[in-house]
PyMOL Python script that loads the backbone (N, CA, C, O; Angstrom):
from pymol import cmd

cmd.read_pdbstr("""\
ATOM      1  N   UNK A   1       0.834  -1.178   0.000  1.00  0.00           N
ATOM      2  CA  UNK A   1       0.000   0.000   0.000  1.00  0.00           C
ATOM      3  C   UNK A   1       0.889   1.256   0.000  1.00  0.00           C
ATOM      4  O   UNK A   1       1.724   1.421   0.889  1.00  0.00           O
ATOM      5  N   UNK A   2       0.711   2.134  -0.990  1.00  0.00           N
ATOM      6  CA  UNK A   2       1.568   3.330  -1.078  1.00  0.00           C
ATOM      7  C   UNK A   2       1.271   4.324   0.046  1.00  0.00           C
ATOM      8  O   UNK A   2       0.180   4.349   0.616  1.00  0.00           O
ATOM      9  N   UNK A   3       2.281   5.136   0.341  1.00  0.00           N
ATOM     10  CA  UNK A   3       2.106   6.176   1.353  1.00  0.00           C
ATOM     11  C   UNK A   3       1.114   7.217   0.852  1.00  0.00           C
ATOM     12  O   UNK A   3       0.963   7.418  -0.353  1.00  0.00           O
ATOM     13  N   UNK A   4       0.453   7.866   1.775  1.00  0.00           N
ATOM     14  CA  UNK A   4      -0.442   8.972   1.456  1.00  0.00           C
ATOM     15  C   UNK A   4       0.321  10.282   1.649  1.00  0.00           C
ATOM     16  O   UNK A   4       1.295  10.342   2.398  1.00  0.00           O
ATOM     17  N   UNK A   5      -0.136  11.323   0.964  1.00  0.00           N
ATOM     18  CA  UNK A   5       0.520  12.615   1.106  1.00  0.00           C
ATOM     19  C   UNK A   5       0.456  13.125   2.534  1.00  0.00           C
ATOM     20  O   UNK A   5       1.377  13.804   2.989  1.00  0.00           O
ATOM     21  N   UNK A   6      -0.628  12.807   3.257  1.00  0.00           N
ATOM     22  CA  UNK A   6      -0.731  13.275   4.650  1.00  0.00           C
ATOM     23  C   UNK A   6       0.412  12.714   5.497  1.00  0.00           C
ATOM     24  O   UNK A   6       0.852  13.360   6.448  1.00  0.00           O
ATOM     25  N   UNK A   7       0.899  11.507   5.156  1.00  0.00           N
ATOM     26  CA  UNK A   7       2.024  10.923   5.891  1.00  0.00           C
ATOM     27  C   UNK A   7       3.306  11.706   5.625  1.00  0.00           C
ATOM     28  O   UNK A   7       4.108  11.930   6.532  1.00  0.00           O
ATOM     29  N   UNK A   8       3.491  12.119   4.367  1.00  0.00           N
ATOM     30  CA  UNK A   8       4.670  12.927   4.031  1.00  0.00           C
ATOM     31  C   UNK A   8       4.600  14.278   4.736  1.00  0.00           C
ATOM     32  O   UNK A   8       5.616  14.795   5.203  1.00  0.00           O
ATOM     33  N   UNK A   9       3.397  14.848   4.809  1.00  0.00           N
ATOM     34  CA  UNK A   9       3.221  16.134   5.487  1.00  0.00           C
ATOM     35  C   UNK A   9       3.571  16.020   6.967  1.00  0.00           C
ATOM     36  O   UNK A   9       4.188  16.924   7.530  1.00  0.00           O
ATOM     37  N   UNK A  10       3.182  14.918   7.598  1.00  0.00           N
ATOM     38  CA  UNK A  10       3.505  14.695   9.008  1.00  0.00           C
ATOM     39  C   UNK A  10       5.012  14.564   9.203  1.00  0.00           C
ATOM     40  O   UNK A  10       5.566  15.093  10.166  1.00  0.00           O
ATOM     41  N   UNK A  11       5.679  13.852   8.280  1.00  0.00           N
ATOM     42  CA  UNK A  11       7.129  13.691   8.365  1.00  0.00           C
ATOM     43  C   UNK A  11       7.826  15.048   8.277  1.00  0.00           C
ATOM     44  O   UNK A  11       8.766  15.322   9.023  1.00  0.00           O
ATOM     45  N   UNK A  12       7.354  15.897   7.355  1.00  0.00           N
ATOM     46  CA  UNK A  12       7.953  17.222   7.201  1.00  0.00           C
ATOM     47  C   UNK A  12       7.762  18.053   8.462  1.00  0.00           C
ATOM     48  O   UNK A  12       8.700  18.698   8.929  1.00  0.00           O
ATOM     49  N   UNK A  13       6.554  18.041   9.016  1.00  0.00           N
ATOM     50  CA  UNK A  13       6.287  18.829  10.211  1.00  0.00           C
ATOM     51  C   UNK A  13       7.089  18.317  11.406  1.00  0.00           C
ATOM     52  O   UNK A  13       7.529  19.100  12.247  1.00  0.00           O
ATOM     53  N   UNK A  14       7.277  17.002  11.475  1.00  0.00           N
ATOM     54  CA  UNK A  14       8.080  16.407  12.549  1.00  0.00           C
ATOM     55  C   UNK A  14       9.549  16.831  12.422  1.00  0.00           C
ATOM     56  O   UNK A  14      10.254  16.955  13.423  1.00  0.00           O
ATOM     57  N   UNK A  15      10.002  17.053  11.180  1.00  0.00           N
ATOM     58  CA  UNK A  15      11.390  17.456  10.930  1.00  0.00           C
ATOM     59  C   UNK A  15      11.581  18.965  11.087  1.00  0.00           C
ATOM     60  O   UNK A  15      12.692  19.466  10.910  1.00  0.00           O
ATOM     61  N   UNK A  16      10.510  19.697  11.418  1.00  0.00           N
ATOM     62  CA  UNK A  16      10.658  21.125  11.668  1.00  0.00           C
ATOM     63  C   UNK A  16      10.189  22.026  10.546  1.00  0.00           C
ATOM     64  O   UNK A  16      10.386  23.240  10.613  1.00  0.00           O
ATOM     65  N   UNK A  17       9.575  21.467   9.518  1.00  0.00           N
ATOM     66  CA  UNK A  17       9.051  22.281   8.425  1.00  0.00           C
ATOM     67  C   UNK A  17       7.720  22.898   8.838  1.00  0.00           C
ATOM     68  O   UNK A  17       6.975  22.314   9.625  1.00  0.00           O
ATOM     69  N   UNK A  18       7.428  24.082   8.302  1.00  0.00           N
ATOM     70  CA  UNK A  18       6.191  24.786   8.593  1.00  0.00           C
ATOM     71  C   UNK A  18       5.389  24.901   7.301  1.00  0.00           C
ATOM     72  O   UNK A  18       5.929  25.265   6.257  1.00  0.00           O
ATOM     73  N   UNK A  19       4.097  24.587   7.379  1.00  0.00           N
ATOM     74  CA  UNK A  19       3.202  24.699   6.225  1.00  0.00           C
ATOM     75  C   UNK A  19       2.882  26.169   6.010  1.00  0.00           C
ATOM     76  O   UNK A  19       2.254  26.805   6.856  1.00  0.00           O
ATOM     77  N   UNK A  20       3.317  26.708   4.872  1.00  0.00           N
ATOM     78  CA  UNK A  20       3.086  28.115   4.572  1.00  0.00           C
ATOM     79  C   UNK A  20       1.844  28.318   3.717  1.00  0.00           C
ATOM     80  O   UNK A  20       1.610  29.415   3.210  1.00  0.00           O
ATOM     81  N   UNK A  21       1.049  27.270   3.556  1.00  0.00           N
ATOM     82  CA  UNK A  21      -0.166  27.377   2.746  1.00  0.00           C
ATOM     83  C   UNK A  21       0.138  27.162   1.277  1.00  0.00           C
ATOM     84  O   UNK A  21       1.221  26.697   0.922  1.00  0.00           O
ATOM     85  N   UNK A  22      -0.804  27.494   0.433  1.00  0.00           N
ATOM     86  CA  UNK A  22      -0.620  27.334  -1.004  1.00  0.00           C
ATOM     87  C   UNK A  22      -1.939  27.499  -1.719  1.00  0.00           C
ATOM     88  O   UNK A  22      -2.976  27.713  -1.092  1.00  0.00           O
ATOM     89  N   UNK A  23      -1.896  27.397  -3.034  1.00  0.00           N
ATOM     90  CA  UNK A  23      -3.102  27.537  -3.839  1.00  0.00           C
ATOM     91  C   UNK A  23      -3.608  26.167  -4.259  1.00  0.00           C
ATOM     92  O   UNK A  23      -2.837  25.312  -4.697  1.00  0.00           O
ATOM     93  N   UNK A  24      -4.888  25.973  -4.123  1.00  0.00           N
ATOM     94  CA  UNK A  24      -5.476  24.710  -4.557  1.00  0.00           C
ATOM     95  C   UNK A  24      -4.913  23.532  -3.792  1.00  0.00           C
ATOM     96  O   UNK A  24      -4.949  23.496  -2.562  1.00  0.00           O
ATOM     97  N   UNK A  25      -4.395  22.573  -4.532  1.00  0.00           N
ATOM     98  CA  UNK A  25      -3.883  21.360  -3.890  1.00  0.00           C
ATOM     99  C   UNK A  25      -2.389  21.437  -3.610  1.00  0.00           C
ATOM    100  O   UNK A  25      -1.776  20.417  -3.294  1.00  0.00           O
ATOM    101  N   UNK A  26      -1.789  22.613  -3.716  1.00  0.00           N
ATOM    102  CA  UNK A  26      -0.356  22.771  -3.465  1.00  0.00           C
ATOM    103  C   UNK A  26      -0.121  23.262  -2.042  1.00  0.00           C
ATOM    104  O   UNK A  26      -0.851  24.113  -1.533  1.00  0.00           O
ATOM    105  N   UNK A  27       0.907  22.711  -1.412  1.00  0.00           N
ATOM    106  CA  UNK A  27       1.307  23.113  -0.065  1.00  0.00           C
ATOM    107  C   UNK A  27       2.784  23.462  -0.089  1.00  0.00           C
ATOM    108  O   UNK A  27       3.609  22.690  -0.579  1.00  0.00           O
ATOM    109  N   UNK A  28       3.110  24.632   0.443  1.00  0.00           N
ATOM    110  CA  UNK A  28       4.492  25.099   0.504  1.00  0.00           C
ATOM    111  C   UNK A  28       5.012  24.917   1.922  1.00  0.00           C
ATOM    112  O   UNK A  28       4.410  25.397   2.882  1.00  0.00           O
ATOM    113  N   UNK A  29       6.123  24.225   2.042  1.00  0.00           N
ATOM    114  CA  UNK A  29       6.745  23.993   3.346  1.00  0.00           C
ATOM    115  C   UNK A  29       8.089  24.691   3.384  1.00  0.00           C
ATOM    116  O   UNK A  29       8.830  24.706   2.400  1.00  0.00           O
ATOM    117  N   UNK A  30       8.393  25.274   4.547  1.00  0.00           N
ATOM    118  CA  UNK A  30       9.663  25.967   4.716  1.00  0.00           C
ATOM    119  C   UNK A  30      10.279  25.556   6.038  1.00  0.00           C
ATOM    120  O   UNK A  30       9.582  25.399   7.040  1.00  0.00           O
ATOM    121  N   UNK A  31      11.585  25.385   6.031  1.00  0.00           N
ATOM    122  CA  UNK A  31      12.336  25.031   7.240  1.00  0.00           C
ATOM    123  C   UNK A  31      13.118  26.265   7.672  1.00  0.00           C
ATOM    124  O   UNK A  31      13.458  27.110   6.844  1.00  0.00           O
ATOM    125  N   UNK A  32      13.398  26.367   8.943  1.00  0.00           N
ATOM    126  CA  UNK A  32      14.125  27.530   9.461  1.00  0.00           C
ATOM    127  C   UNK A  32      15.524  27.660   8.863  1.00  0.00           C
ATOM    128  O   UNK A  32      16.114  28.740   8.893  1.00  0.00           O
ATOM    129  N   UNK A  33      16.052  26.573   8.322  1.00  0.00           N
ATOM    130  CA  UNK A  33      17.379  26.620   7.691  1.00  0.00           C
ATOM    131  C   UNK A  33      17.314  27.187   6.273  1.00  0.00           C
ATOM    132  O   UNK A  33      18.348  27.360   5.628  1.00  0.00           O
ATOM    133  N   UNK A  34      16.099  27.480   5.781  1.00  0.00           N
ATOM    134  CA  UNK A  34      15.943  28.064   4.452  1.00  0.00           C
ATOM    135  C   UNK A  34      15.546  27.074   3.376  1.00  0.00           C
ATOM    136  O   UNK A  34      15.375  27.461   2.221  1.00  0.00           O
ATOM    137  N   UNK A  35      15.396  25.804   3.728  1.00  0.00           N
ATOM    138  CA  UNK A  35      15.001  24.779   2.757  1.00  0.00           C
ATOM    139  C   UNK A  35      13.505  24.915   2.468  1.00  0.00           C
ATOM    140  O   UNK A  35      12.689  24.996   3.386  1.00  0.00           O
ATOM    141  N   UNK A  36      13.161  24.938   1.181  1.00  0.00           N
ATOM    142  CA  UNK A  36      11.771  25.103   0.754  1.00  0.00           C
ATOM    143  C   UNK A  36      11.348  23.892  -0.068  1.00  0.00           C
ATOM    144  O   UNK A  36      12.142  23.332  -0.824  1.00  0.00           O
ATOM    145  N   UNK A  37      10.090  23.496   0.090  1.00  0.00           N
ATOM    146  CA  UNK A  37       9.555  22.337  -0.635  1.00  0.00           C
ATOM    147  C   UNK A  37       8.081  22.574  -0.921  1.00  0.00           C
ATOM    148  O   UNK A  37       7.347  23.052  -0.056  1.00  0.00           O
ATOM    149  N   UNK A  38       7.645  22.242  -2.129  1.00  0.00           N
ATOM    150  CA  UNK A  38       6.238  22.329  -2.492  1.00  0.00           C
ATOM    151  C   UNK A  38       5.731  20.936  -2.821  1.00  0.00           C
ATOM    152  O   UNK A  38       6.313  20.228  -3.642  1.00  0.00           O
ATOM    153  N   UNK A  39       4.636  20.550  -2.169  1.00  0.00           N
ATOM    154  CA  UNK A  39       3.975  19.274  -2.448  1.00  0.00           C
ATOM    155  C   UNK A  39       2.656  19.561  -3.141  1.00  0.00           C
ATOM    156  O   UNK A  39       1.917  20.459  -2.738  1.00  0.00           O
ATOM    157  N   UNK A  40       2.365  18.799  -4.179  1.00  0.00           N
ATOM    158  CA  UNK A  40       1.080  18.964  -4.856  1.00  0.00           C
ATOM    159  C   UNK A  40       0.236  17.717  -4.637  1.00  0.00           C
ATOM    160  O   UNK A  40       0.748  16.599  -4.590  1.00  0.00           O
ATOM    161  N   UNK A  41      -1.061  17.933  -4.506  1.00  0.00           N
ATOM    162  CA  UNK A  41      -1.988  16.837  -4.280  1.00  0.00           C
ATOM    163  C   UNK A  41      -2.745  17.035  -2.986  1.00  0.00           C
ATOM    164  O   UNK A  41      -2.316  17.790  -2.114  1.00  0.00           O
ATOM    165  N   UNK A  42      -3.856  16.366  -2.865  1.00  0.00           N
ATOM    166  CA  UNK A  42      -4.672  16.440  -1.661  1.00  0.00           C
ATOM    167  C   UNK A  42      -4.147  15.439  -0.635  1.00  0.00           C
ATOM    168  O   UNK A  42      -3.569  14.420  -1.013  1.00  0.00           O
ATOM    169  N   UNK A  43      -4.338  15.710   0.656  1.00  0.00           N
ATOM    170  CA  UNK A  43      -3.774  14.840   1.704  1.00  0.00           C
ATOM    171  C   UNK A  43      -4.134  13.359   1.571  1.00  0.00           C
ATOM    172  O   UNK A  43      -3.335  12.507   1.959  1.00  0.00           O
ATOM    173  N   UNK A  44      -5.283  13.035   1.048  1.00  0.00           N
ATOM    174  CA  UNK A  44      -5.691  11.637   0.920  1.00  0.00           C
ATOM    175  C   UNK A  44      -5.173  10.945  -0.327  1.00  0.00           C
ATOM    176  O   UNK A  44      -5.386   9.745  -0.501  1.00  0.00           O
ATOM    177  N   UNK A  45      -4.490  11.689  -1.204  1.00  0.00           N
ATOM    178  CA  UNK A  45      -3.952  11.105  -2.442  1.00  0.00           C
ATOM    179  C   UNK A  45      -2.736  10.240  -2.140  1.00  0.00           C
ATOM    180  O   UNK A  45      -2.022  10.468  -1.164  1.00  0.00           O
ATOM    181  N   UNK A  46      -2.511   9.237  -2.999  1.00  0.00           N
ATOM    182  CA  UNK A  46      -1.294   8.436  -2.889  1.00  0.00           C
ATOM    183  C   UNK A  46      -0.103   9.301  -3.279  1.00  0.00           C
ATOM    184  O   UNK A  46      -0.169  10.075  -4.235  1.00  0.00           O
ATOM    185  N   UNK A  47       0.986   9.160  -2.527  1.00  0.00           N
ATOM    186  CA  UNK A  47       2.206   9.896  -2.834  1.00  0.00           C
ATOM    187  C   UNK A  47       2.909   9.233  -4.020  1.00  0.00           C
ATOM    188  O   UNK A  47       2.977   8.007  -4.118  1.00  0.00           O
ATOM    189  N   UNK A  48       3.421  10.062  -4.905  1.00  0.00           N
ATOM    190  CA  UNK A  48       4.165   9.550  -6.056  1.00  0.00           C
ATOM    191  C   UNK A  48       5.603   9.254  -5.607  1.00  0.00           C
ATOM    192  O   UNK A  48       6.107   9.885  -4.677  1.00  0.00           O
ATOM    193  N   UNK A  49       6.257   8.299  -6.267  1.00  0.00           N
ATOM    194  CA  UNK A  49       7.627   7.939  -5.847  1.00  0.00           C
ATOM    195  C   UNK A  49       8.586   9.130  -5.798  1.00  0.00           C
ATOM    196  O   UNK A  49       9.434   9.205  -4.909  1.00  0.00           O
ATOM    197  N   UNK A  50       8.455  10.066  -6.753  1.00  0.00           N
ATOM    198  CA  UNK A  50       9.364  11.209  -6.747  1.00  0.00           C
ATOM    199  C   UNK A  50       9.103  12.119  -5.544  1.00  0.00           C
ATOM    200  O   UNK A  50      10.024  12.772  -5.054  1.00  0.00           O
ATOM    201  N   UNK A  51       7.862  12.169  -5.067  1.00  0.00           N
ATOM    202  CA  UNK A  51       7.548  12.993  -3.901  1.00  0.00           C
ATOM    203  C   UNK A  51       8.162  12.396  -2.641  1.00  0.00           C
ATOM    204  O   UNK A  51       8.693  13.122  -1.800  1.00  0.00           O
ATOM    205  N   UNK A  52       8.091  11.089  -2.513  1.00  0.00           N
ATOM    206  CA  UNK A  52       8.688  10.412  -1.350  1.00  0.00           C
ATOM    207  C   UNK A  52      10.193  10.653  -1.332  1.00  0.00           C
ATOM    208  O   UNK A  52      10.767  10.960  -0.288  1.00  0.00           O
ATOM    209  N   UNK A  53      10.826  10.512  -2.487  1.00  0.00           N
ATOM    210  CA  UNK A  53      12.272  10.718  -2.602  1.00  0.00           C
ATOM    211  C   UNK A  53      12.642  12.164  -2.276  1.00  0.00           C
ATOM    212  O   UNK A  53      13.620  12.414  -1.571  1.00  0.00           O
ATOM    213  N   UNK A  54      11.859  13.116  -2.791  1.00  0.00           N
ATOM    214  CA  UNK A  54      12.137  14.531  -2.569  1.00  0.00           C
ATOM    215  C   UNK A  54      12.026  14.904  -1.093  1.00  0.00           C
ATOM    216  O   UNK A  54      12.851  15.658  -0.577  1.00  0.00           O
ATOM    217  N   UNK A  55      11.014  14.380  -0.417  1.00  0.00           N
ATOM    218  CA  UNK A  55      10.840  14.668   1.012  1.00  0.00           C
ATOM    219  C   UNK A  55      12.035  14.138   1.798  1.00  0.00           C
ATOM    220  O   UNK A  55      12.551  14.831   2.675  1.00  0.00           O
ATOM    221  N   UNK A  56      12.478  12.924   1.498  1.00  0.00           N
ATOM    222  CA  UNK A  56      13.642  12.361   2.195  1.00  0.00           C
ATOM    223  C   UNK A  56      14.885  13.215   1.964  1.00  0.00           C
ATOM    224  O   UNK A  56      15.656  13.462   2.892  1.00  0.00           O
ATOM    225  N   UNK A  57      15.080  13.669   0.708  1.00  0.00           N
ATOM    226  CA  UNK A  57      16.246  14.498   0.380  1.00  0.00           C
ATOM    227  C   UNK A  57      16.206  15.827   1.129  1.00  0.00           C
ATOM    228  O   UNK A  57      17.223  16.279   1.655  1.00  0.00           O
ATOM    229  N   UNK A  58      15.041  16.447   1.176  1.00  0.00           N
ATOM    230  CA  UNK A  58      14.920  17.754   1.833  1.00  0.00           C
ATOM    231  C   UNK A  58      15.123  17.642   3.343  1.00  0.00           C
ATOM    232  O   UNK A  58      15.719  18.526   3.958  1.00  0.00           O
ATOM    233  N   UNK A  59      14.632  16.562   3.936  1.00  0.00           N
ATOM    234  CA  UNK A  59      14.849  16.370   5.379  1.00  0.00           C
ATOM    235  C   UNK A  59      16.342  16.165   5.652  1.00  0.00           C
ATOM    236  O   UNK A  59      16.870  16.707   6.623  1.00  0.00           O
ATOM    237  N   UNK A  60      17.027  15.389   4.806  1.00  0.00           N
ATOM    238  CA  UNK A  60      18.473  15.197   4.959  1.00  0.00           C
ATOM    239  C   UNK A  60      19.206  16.515   4.814  1.00  0.00           C
ATOM    240  O   UNK A  60      20.174  16.780   5.527  1.00  0.00           O
ATOM    241  N   UNK A  61      18.739  17.346   3.882  1.00  0.00           N
ATOM    242  CA  UNK A  61      19.366  18.642   3.625  1.00  0.00           C
ATOM    243  C   UNK A  61      19.339  19.534   4.871  1.00  0.00           C
ATOM    244  O   UNK A  61      20.262  20.317   5.094  1.00  0.00           O
ATOM    245  N   UNK A  62      18.301  19.420   5.667  1.00  0.00           N
ATOM    246  CA  UNK A  62      18.213  20.249   6.870  1.00  0.00           C
ATOM    247  C   UNK A  62      19.153  19.764   7.965  1.00  0.00           C
ATOM    248  O   UNK A  62      19.487  20.522   8.876  1.00  0.00           O
ATOM    249  N   UNK A  63      19.579  18.512   7.886  1.00  0.00           N
ATOM    250  CA  UNK A  63      20.442  17.941   8.910  1.00  0.00           C
ATOM    251  C   UNK A  63      21.911  18.267   8.689  1.00  0.00           C
ATOM    252  O   UNK A  63      22.724  18.120   9.602  1.00  0.00           O
ATOM    253  N   UNK A  64      22.259  18.710   7.480  1.00  0.00           N
ATOM    254  CA  UNK A  64      23.675  18.993   7.184  1.00  0.00           C
ATOM    255  C   UNK A  64      24.004  20.450   7.292  1.00  0.00           C
ATOM    256  O   UNK A  64      25.150  20.843   7.073  1.00  0.00           O
TER     257      UNK A  64
END
""", "prot")
cmd.dss("prot")
cmd.show_as("cartoon", "prot")
cmd.util.cbc("prot")
cmd.orient("prot")
């Protein structure tokens, strides 16, 4: 069963990202270190493989 976007959103918020809102189904997340990420899709949608990879990369980026 694929991950849902709401799970990725929780991971980002747990890592210190803040939801800055967005238009329509887009959500803009920003970290205090200056890392920015935009996720598209509704929270109940299945996450696409590239979105899962991007979230992992951005969280790693904040740790370095």
